[in-house]
N, C-alpha and C positions, 0 to 999 in steps of 0.2 A: 566210459573212459577214454576215448578218442578227445573227448571234450576236454577231460580234466588234462589229459596232456598238450593240446593246441592251446589252452589258455593258462593253466597254472605254470606247465614245465618249460616250454620253450621262451615265453619271456624272461625267465629266469636263467634263460642261457644252456640247461638243461640237453635241451634236446640237440642246440647247436654246437655244445663243445665235443663230441663224437665226430659232430660232421666238420666240422675243423678242424680237428685233429687229423680225418683222413685227408682235407684238403691239405692238411700240411704236409703228409707223407707223401702224397701224390701229386697234388698241383702244383704250379708256381711258385714262386717267392710269396707272393701277394695272400696266398693263404696261410705261409708260415707267418707273416707278420700278423695277419688276422688274430690267430692262437695267441700270440704274447701278445696282443692290443688286446685280448680277452682277461689272461691273466693280471696286466697291467689296468685295467677299468678304464678300456678305452676302446671301440669299436671301430672307429673311426678311422681315416689315413691322415687325421691331423698331426703337424708338426711339433704338438705338444706333449710333452711326457707323463702322463697320471700313472702312478707304482699301485700296483696291488696293494689293498689293504690286510688281504688273507694270506702277507710272507709267500708268496710269486715269486718274486723276482728272477729265484735263480732258473725255475723254467719260461720264465719271460726272454731271459739272457738268452738259454738255449736255440729258441724259434728264433729270437732276432740273427743268430751269429749261424743259424743254417741260411737265413732268407739273405744275411749280408754277403755269404760264401757264393750268392748267387746274384751280386750286385745289386740288391735293392736297396735303392739310396735312403726311403724313411727309416728300412731297420739298419741302416749303417747308421745313421746319427743317432736311433735311438740307443743303441749300443753303445755308441758314444758317451751317450749320456749314462747308462749306467758306468759305465769303467768311470766317469768325472766323478760320481757320488758314489762309487762301492756298494752301490746294490744289486745282488745277486751274483756279484761280479769279484774279485780282488781289485782293489781300486790302484787306477792306472793313468793319470793325468797324460801320459806320453801315448798309449793306446787310446785315451778319445781323443787328441789330437788325431791319430791317425782316423780313424773313422769318420770324424768329423770332414777329414780331406777328401775322402774318398767321394762322400755322401756330396760334397761343395762341389768337386771338380764334377760328378753327375749332375750339378745344375739344384739340388735341391735347396731353396733360399734360407729356411730355418738354419741349416748347415752351414750353410753361407755365411750367414749374419752369427753366428757362433764361432766361426773359425777369425771372423773378423776382429769378435769381442777377445780370445785369445793373444792375437796378435796385440790390439791396443792394449792391455792391459798386462802381456810378457805372461800367460798362464802356459805353459810346456812348451813354449816355445819363446826366442830373442823376440822381445817387445821391437814393433815394426808398424808404425803410426801410418806409413803409406802401403804396405800389404794390408792392413785393418780397411782402411779406405777403397782399396780394391776389392774387397770381398765385402766388403758394403753395399757399394755400388752394384755388385754383381745380385746380390738380394732385393737392391733395391729396383733392379731393372724389372724382376718380375712379381712388383707389385710388393715386397715385405715392407709395412709398414714401420716398424720399428727402425730399421735401416737405413730408411726416410732420416727418419728423427736421428740418430747416429750421426751421420752424413751433416745434417742441419748444426749440428754441436760441432763439428768439426769443422767447419766452415767460420761458424761463430767466433771460434777460440783460434785458431789459426794455426790446428792440430793435424797435420798432415798434407794441408792445402793451404792455397795464399788465404790472408784472413779476406772473409765476404761478409758483410752483417745483411746485405740484400738478398745474397744467395741463401744464406743461412736463415733468412725468414722465410724463403719461397720450399726449402727443403723441409722444414717444419710447420708449416701451412701444409704440405703438400701431405704429412704426415699423418697431421689431426685430422684432417679431411677426409683420411683412410680409417679412421677409427683408433689412431693411437692416443692415450689419455694424455702419458708423459710428456708428449710432443705438445699438447695444447696447453698442457700447464708450463713448459717453456716459453710456448708463445706467448702468455698470458703475462707473463715474468720481465719480457721483454718488451711489451706494450706499459707494464709498471714503471719501467726504469727509465725507459727511451733507449732500449739497445739494440741499436741496428732499424729501429723505427721511431717515426715520432710517438711520445708517450700521451696516450690513450686509454682514459678507464673505460672508455664506454667497452673497447676491446677489450682489455686484462678484464674488466669479469665477465665480456663474452668464452673469451677459453677458456677461465677458470672455472665457470658453470660448466662448459660443456666436458671441459674433466672430470670434473666432478660426478656429473651426470654416469659418466663411462667408468665410476668405481674406482679412481685414483686419491686413495686417501689422504696424500698431503696437499690437493686443491681444497678438498675438505676443511683439512686444518687452519688453510690459506683463509677460504673465507670465515669461519670463524672468527679469524684473527681481526679480520678487515669487519667484520659486527661490534665486533668487541672493544674497536677501538674510533671506528666513525673512519676510516681509512677507506674513502671511496664510494663509501653507502652510509646512509645515519643510522649512527649507534641505536644497534639493537641489542642487549644482552640475552635477551629470548632467544634471537636468531642466532647468536652468536654458538649459545649453548646446544641448537638444533646441531649445527656442522659440528662442533667438535664431538657429540656424540656419535653421529656418521660415521667420522673419518676415525675415531677412537674403537670401535665397533668392527672397523677394517684393519685397527692394527697398525694407527701412525700414532708414533710417540709421541712426538709433540700436543695432537689432539687429545693425546692422553690424559700428558701433564696440565694443559689446558680446560678441559673438563674435572680434572681432579681440583683444581684451584676454583673453579666456578662453584662446584659444590662446598669448597671449604669455606669460601667467601659469600656465599648464598648472593651470585651475581648471575642473575639473568633465571634462577632454580633457588628452590627452597633449601637450606643449608642443612646439608647432610655429611657429619663427620663421617661414617661409616663408609659412605659413596666414596667420599672423597680418598679415605684411606686406602680404599680398593683400588681406584683409577691411578694414585701416588703407586701402588705396588706393581699394577701393570705396566707402569711406565719407567720404572726404578729396575724392574726386571730386563728391559731393555735397554737399559745403559744411559737412562736420564738422569744425571747427576742433579737436577734440582727436583726431580721427582723422589730421588732418594735423600732429601736435604729433607722435606716435606714431610716422608713416611718416617724418616727419624724423630719429627716433633709431633708427629700423630703419636707415635708410642712412647714420646719425654710427657707429654699431659695428659695421654688416655684419650686423645680425643678420635673415636671410630674405632679403636682397639684398647685391648687392657694395656693400661699403665706396663713399660716393659723397658728398663733402662741399657740392659743389653742389648736389646735388638734395637734400640734407639741408638746406640756409638756402632751398632753394626751397620745402620744404615748411614751415618754419620759419614764413619769411614769409607763407603763406598762414594760418598756424594763427595768426601773431601779429595778421593783420588783423581775424580772427573776436575778437581780445582775449584769446587764451590768456596767460595772463602766463609763465608758464617758458617757451614759443615768443616772448615778447618778448626776455626775457633771453638765451636764447641768441641769437637775433637779432642784442642786440650785444656779444654776444663776438665773435661771426664777424665782426661790422664791425668791433672794435677790434683783433681779431689779423688780418685780414685773411686770414680763413680763407674759403675758398667762395663770396669776393666780394671786391672792391676795399677796401683799407683806408680806413674814413670815420671817425675821430672823432664829429664832428659829427652822422653819423647813428646812428652808437652811439650819443651819447647821448641821442636822440631816445628809442631803443627801451629804454634803462636807465630812463630814466626812466616809460614806459611800465609796465613791469613793477616799478618801484619804487613807482612809484600801487596796485598791488595787492598790494602787502607784500611783494615777493621780496626779502629779504635781502641775497644777492647783486646785485642791482639797485640797491639801495640803497648799498651799499657802493660800488661802481662810480663812481656816479655823480658820491658824497661825493670820490673820486679824482680824477674829470675836474673836480670846481669846484676842488681844493683843486690842482693841476698846472696846469690852464688845457688838457684837455684837447678840443678842440670846444669849450669855453665859454670865457666869460671867468673869470680867477678870482675865486670868490668863498666866504673864508672861512666865511661862516655858513652860506651855502648845505652846503658841505662837513660844518659843523659837524651840521647838522639833517639831512642822510641819514644823515652814519654813526651820530647817536643812533640814528636809527630803525633802522637794521639792527643796533646792538649792544643793541637790546631783545630780538633773537630768538634762540633758539638757532641752532646748527648752523656750519656754514663759513663764509659771510659775515657771521654776527654777532662770533663769534670774528677774525677779520678786520678788521672795523669797531672793536673794543674795542680792539686793540693800536693801528692809527693814531691811536685819540683819545689812550691812555695816551702814543704815540711824539712825536705832534704837540705835543700840550698847547693844543690849540685851545680859545678862550674862546667861549662863546654871544655 
């Protein structure tokens, strides 16, 4: 029986829990923090905040509040995080800032860094970049790597401090060497562009790969792009897909779009419309306009998904709102013909104009037709001529149609 308790219950925390409760009631604030940490899924005193997946945020907030009342910096910081997110407590940015400030004044580095972010962005306080730098420097003095990175970017941009690219490089390098993947990525970009340092492809790839190894998905996407295009490395589509896959699985939107395109085109991987549609969908749900357009095309032609004109129009609409010109043109066609939506020439013309202003010849041609025939707009032969002339100057089917209309109608400017 005792072996069962020792081997099974103790690792699950069922024996530790009553001991923690006792420590919380009878002991110093550290005991109360550990009880809250158990509810949140963290037993250590690290600065991260991990929420319990069993719906016990309220109990966690209770124990953090008790410990914070006894001026325990980590509890104050974690309570601030709860108030900022509204988990287990009513959401209050003002209360969050109050507890961040309490913890920061006690010298808790993550709170100092977070308070710096608040001043940098104006979250819950009046935006003040100098105060942001002050708190970043306080955190950096304690070895908080993310704060080093933020100071480096401040020097690079001249925000809150005098612009100094040499100091920017030193702070970013210091952060990267401490393990900050974002700083390593920024260093890579600096070496790629010659920003504060001499352009150096070797240093670019060194820091980019280091960032990728530390789990920064944007670095994975960048390496995928490099191998896809032959940028600083020999072109290798299979390696590009390798890096796109890592970045996509880690949630990077660009990597997901590029991986979808690889599966769609069969570049570096066997063509797979179903997987292409899946990755287009994931990137589109993250707000990628190009991915939304690709998903719309998949639904239009039934590539990897069942044909569905309504779904195609929906995703074109998402892409069009993001400013994707071909999506704007396609949406105009859908409204003009009443495919997947109700027929509406006025709405069609709005989207044709959006696409036309991006130089899409088909949109320019159809907008010219609308002005010539008075479809959704008042007849205006000068505007019809204007848009047909623009379309006619371009190659392709839209340009050919415009040239035919100009010759047939004999409209004069």
